[in-house]
N, C-alpha and C positions, 0 to 999 in steps of 0.2 A: 552621263551614262551613255555608253556606246550603243547605238541602235542594234537590235537583234533582227537580222534578216531571216524571215521564215523560209522564203524560197525565191528563186529567180530562174524560171524555167519556161520553155515553150510547152504550153499545156495541150493545145490541139490546133489542127488546121481544119477549119470547118467549111470553107468555101473553095471549091475547085478553081474558081476564077481568080483567087488571090495569088499573087506571085510569090508571096512568102507567108509562112505560118505566123499567125498572131501570137504574141507572147504576153503573158500576164506576169508583171513584175510586182512583187508584194513587199511592203515594208511594214514592220510592226515594232512598237516599243511600249514599255509600260507607261502608264499615265504620267505625262510630264508636259511641260509648256513648250510649244514651238513647232509641232509637226515636222520634226527633223527625221525623215523616214528614208534615208539613203538606202537604196539607190533611187527611190521614188522622190522626185523633186517636190518642193513645197507647192501648195495650191497657187494657181494663176489668178490674177486680178482682172485682166482684160482679154481673156480668151474668147473663143467663139460662143461658148455657152452663156457668157455674160449678157448677150443680146438675144439669146434664144428664148423660145416659148416652152415652158415646162407645164405638163399637165398630168393628172392622174388618169390613167387609162382604165385601171381596174383596182379595186380595193379602196380603203378609206384611210385618210390620215388619222393618227391618234388624236384624241381630244386635247392633249397637251402639246401637240406639235404645231409649229407655225406653218405658213403656206410654203409652197415649193420654192418661192423666190429666195429663200435662205440658202438654197443650193447653188446659187449663181451670183451671190453678192460679193465675192472676193474676200469674205471674212471667215474666220474659224473660231470655235469656242475657246474660252480661256480656262475652262475647267472640265472635268470628266463627266459631270452630270448636269448639263445645261439644256434642258428640253427646248427652251426658246431659241437656241442657237443651232438646232439640228432638225432635220425633217425625219419623221419615222411613222411607219404605218401602224394602224391598229389591226387587230385580228390576225389573219394569216398572210402577211406580206401583201404584195400588189405589183402593179406595173406602172412605170413612169415613162411618159413620152417626152421627147425633146425634139422640137422643130427648129432647125437652125435658120429657117427663113429662105434658104437657097441651097443649092448643091455646092458643097465645098470639098476640097481635098483634105480629108481628115487624117492628120498625122498620128494622133493618139487620143485616148480617152482615159481620164483618171478619176477615181472616186476616193473620198477621204471620210473617215468616221472616227468618233471618239466616245467611249463610255468605259467606265471602270469594270463592268462585268460583261455578260454575254451579248450586250447590245453594241459592243465594240466591233466585232468581226463583221465581214461583209460576205453575203452569199447571193449571187445573182447571175443571170445570163444576159449578155449584151447582144442585141440585134441591131442591124443598120439597114437603111434602104434609101434609094434615091427618089422613091415615090413614083417612078415611071413604069414599073412592071404592070402587066395586065392583071386586073383583079386586085390591085394593091389595096390593102386595108390599113389605114393609119392608126386605127384604134382597136386592135384585136384583144378581146377579153380573154381571161384565163379559160382554158378549155379549147382555145383555138391555137394551133401551132403557127407561130408567126411565119415560119418558113413556107407555109402553104398559102400565104396571102402577100407574097412579095418581099419578105424580109430575109436577110442573110445573118446567120449566127456568126458573130465575130469571136466570142470567147465565153468561157464559163469561169466565174471568179468565186473563190472560196478562200478566205483568209483565216479561217478557224485553225487554231493550233491543234496539235495532236493531243496535248494534255492541257488541262485548265480551261477557264471560261473565256480566255482571250481578251480580257480587259486591257484597255489601253488605246493608243492611237493606231489606226490602220490606214494604209494607202495602197491602192491597186492601180497600176498603169497598164493599159492595153495598147500595144504598139507592135509593128512589124519588125522582125529581125533586120538589122542593117539600116533602120531608120526610114525605110520606104513607107509611103502613106498607106493607111489601111484601105483606102478607096475613096471614091467620090460619093458622098452621101448628104442627104438633107435631114433625114429622120433617124433618131436613135430610140431604142426601146430597152429599158432596164426591167427585166423580169425578176423581181426581188423576192427572196424567200426568207423565212425566219431562220435564225441561227440555231435554234433548239426548240423542241416541243414542250419544254418545261418553262413555266413562268413567263416573264416579259422578255421577249427575245427578238424584237424587231429592231434592226440596226439603226443607230443614231447617225444618219448621214449628214456630214458637215458641209461638204462641197463636192460639186461635180465639174470637171474641166473637159472641154473639147478643144483640142489644139488644131488650128488651121495650118497646114503645111506651108502656106504662102505668107503667113503673118510674120513680120520681122521685128515688131516692137513689143513682144510679149513681156509682161511684167509679172513677177511672182511675189507672194507675200514674203517678207523678210522675217524669219523666226526671231523672236525676241530672246535675248540672252537673259538667263536668270541673274538677279541681283540679290544674293543672299549673304548676309554677314552674321558671323557668330561672335558672341562675347561671353566672357566669364567674369563673375563678380570677383572683387579683389580678394575675398576670403576663400574663393574657390567653391563655395557652396552652391551657387546657382549659375545656370547658363541661359543666355538669352539669344534668340535668333530673330533677326528682322529681315523679312522678305519684301523688298520694294520693287520686285520685277514689274508689277503693274502700275508703279508710281515712281519711275526713275527720278523725277524732279524732287521727290521727297527723301531721297537717299541721304544727302548731306544733312538736311534738317533732322532726320531721324537719328543720325549718329551724334550730332552736336547738341540737339535740343531735347529729343525724346529719350534717348538712352540714359542720360544722367537722372531723369525722373524715374525711369524703370529701375536703375541700380539703387536709388535711394529708397523708393517706396515699396518695391516688391518685398524686400526683407522686413520692412516695417509692417506690412500687411500680414505676413506670416507670423510675426511676433504678437500682433494684437488680436489675432483670431485663432488661438490654439484650441485643442481639445485632446482628451486622453487617447493615446495610441494613434494619433493622426500626424502624418507628415505631408506637408504641402508639396506640390510638384516642384522639382528642382530645375526643371527645364521649361521655358515658356517661349512659344513661337508667336511673333507678331507678323501678320501677313496683310499687306494692302490688297484690296480687291476692288474690282470695278463693276461688280454685278449685284450690288446689295440694295439697289433702289434707294429709298429714303432712310434706310437704317444706318446710323453713323458707325456702329461697331457692335460686335457680339462676341461672346466667349463660349467655347465648347471644350470641355476638358482643359488641357493646358495650351490650347490654341486660341489666339485672339485675332479676329478679323477686323480690319480697319477699312472703312470706305474711302478709297483714294479721292474721289471727287469731293466728298464732304471735308476730308482733312485738309485738302488744298485751300479751302476757304476758311478754315478755323485755326490756322497755325498760331495766331496771336490771341486767340480767344478760348475756345473750348477743347482744342485738340489734346492737350496734355492731361487735363482733368478727366476727359473721356477715357483715356488709357488707364488712368488710376482706377476708375470705376470698374473697368473690365478685368483688371488684375485682381480686384476684390472678388470677382466671381470665380476666377481660377483658384484662389485660396479657399473660398467658401466650400466648393466641392460637395454641395448638399445631396447630390444624387448618391453619394457614398452610403447614405443611410439604408438604402435598399440592399446593400451587401452586408452591413454590420448589424442590422436590426431585423429580427424575424417579422415584426409587426410595426414597421415604421409609420409614424404619423406625418402627414403632409405639412410642409411649411408653406404658408400662403405667399404668393408672389410679392405682396406689398412689403413683407418682412425682408425677403431676399434683396429686392431692389432698393428698399429703404436703407438697408445697412450700407450698401455700396455708395449710395448717394450721400449718406451721412459722412462716410470717410472722405469722399471727394469734397463736398461743400463746406464741411466744418473742420476737417483736419488738414486736408491738402491745400485748399484755396478758400479759407474763411473770408478773406478780404473781398472776394468777389460778391458776397452776399447772394449767391446764386440760388439759395434755398429760402429766401425771404418770402413769407406768406403775404401776398398783396391783398387778398380778399378773405377775411376771416369767416364770412358767411358761407363760403364754398369749401372751407378747410375741413378735411376729415383725416384723422390719424392714419387711416388705412388707404389713403389715396395713392400711395406708392411714390417712388422716386423722391423728388425734392420736398414734397409736402411731408411725407413720412420721415424724411431725413431731419426736417425741422422738429418734428415730434420726438424722434429719438434723441436728438441733441438736448431737448428740454428735459426729458426723463433722466438722461444720464447726468445732467448738471444738477437737477433738483431732487432726484429720488435715489439713484443708484449708479455710482461712478463705474461699477463693474458690469453694467447691463450688457454692453457690447459682447464681452467674452461669454457671458451666460446665455444670451440669446443665440449667438453663433454656435456654441457647443450644442445647445438643444436642437437647433435646426440640422446640424451636421449628423447628429446621432439619431435623428428621427423621433424625437420625443417632444417636439414643440406642441403646446396646447395653450389655450387662452388663460387657463388658471395659473400658469407660471407667472404671469404679470403680477398677480396678487401675492404670490409667494415671494417675489423679489421686492415688490414696492409697497405692499399692504393695500393696494388699490387694483380694481379690475382695469383692463385696458380701456374699457369704455369710460370709466371714471377718470383715468389718466387723460384720455382724450378731451374730456370736458374741461379739466383744469388747464390743460395746454391751450385750448381755444380761448379761455378767459385771459391767459397770459398774453396771447397774441393780440386779443382785443384791447388789452390795457397798454399795448405798446411795449411790452417787456420782451418781445421776440423780434 
């Protein structure tokens, strides 16, 4: 997508001593990966700000915000809503001070931000000082005009669009026309305002750069190109997308090893979990992510997130089976009950997860015996995941071969309740659980 430049104009000349008017160049694009904000260059890695001291002069950081160090680490977020990768104030904005350690010839200052809604745009005034003026105050609180205590106003930044909330990536670069330095400064002051009086509106600042006019070895972040491949099933019914942007090393494996599993098992899952009037998603997105912590994978709607670090270590072990489990969730679509049933009954999580693990461990990879119950004393039919999968397999084989279809339909239609187990099998779920545990204890499972 080609970046949309909101503006590129000289906003104001605020210091009579400056030889040229400071310009604010702004770049904005919808949420995407890479911070390609032409004409604003990508964030720098080793600029003067990297060694500077950042401090909060006024205001307080939000409870979910990391420390100010995130603004000078040479890194940017990989998603539009990553609090841990951005600094943001709580309350009504605040002031950030930057001490460069010594007076340098400042060529330009740039700020970067990213959020999907009104925390994306930037609104602030930038002041600078060499610290030598009489009566200089390095930490002026709100209510004190910095210009009255030795500061020079360089520019006012406002990247809010005329319409919409401005969600996306924003970059603002402050520099003099013709490339002349802004001046010789040691201190910078960012007087940050909220972007709106409504809701959460403190900017998610991702990075702040200060470029020294005398630095010759400046390095910038290299925007990562997206790696997105689309596939269509042989019968044309389904489309699959694999986004390996954040796991380039898994691109080939995904196409050669994972895709065949997807193409075989997604249609199978659709066929084995039908219900009246329901059509499973015909498009499924698989996206590798690097911000999932210890979670291997999860599904939301028709999107499946795969943990890149976890997958790299599980290619010959659990990787494919994990994807089958998540495809099961895409087909289940149990949230649909809230739209089709005026008084939907909740389906317990052990049923939802147990069904997907049953499909994975007993239909997709039964040879792995991944759902074998090792300690019958701890076994409970509603323990979820592998244990419940073992229980469901026993009920299907011993009591009702059509249980999967019946259980799935009841859950999707919002009519699941315990009494259905007796309707289907002649026994309550608790009675079934006891029989199953006996079978496990007798070594028949």
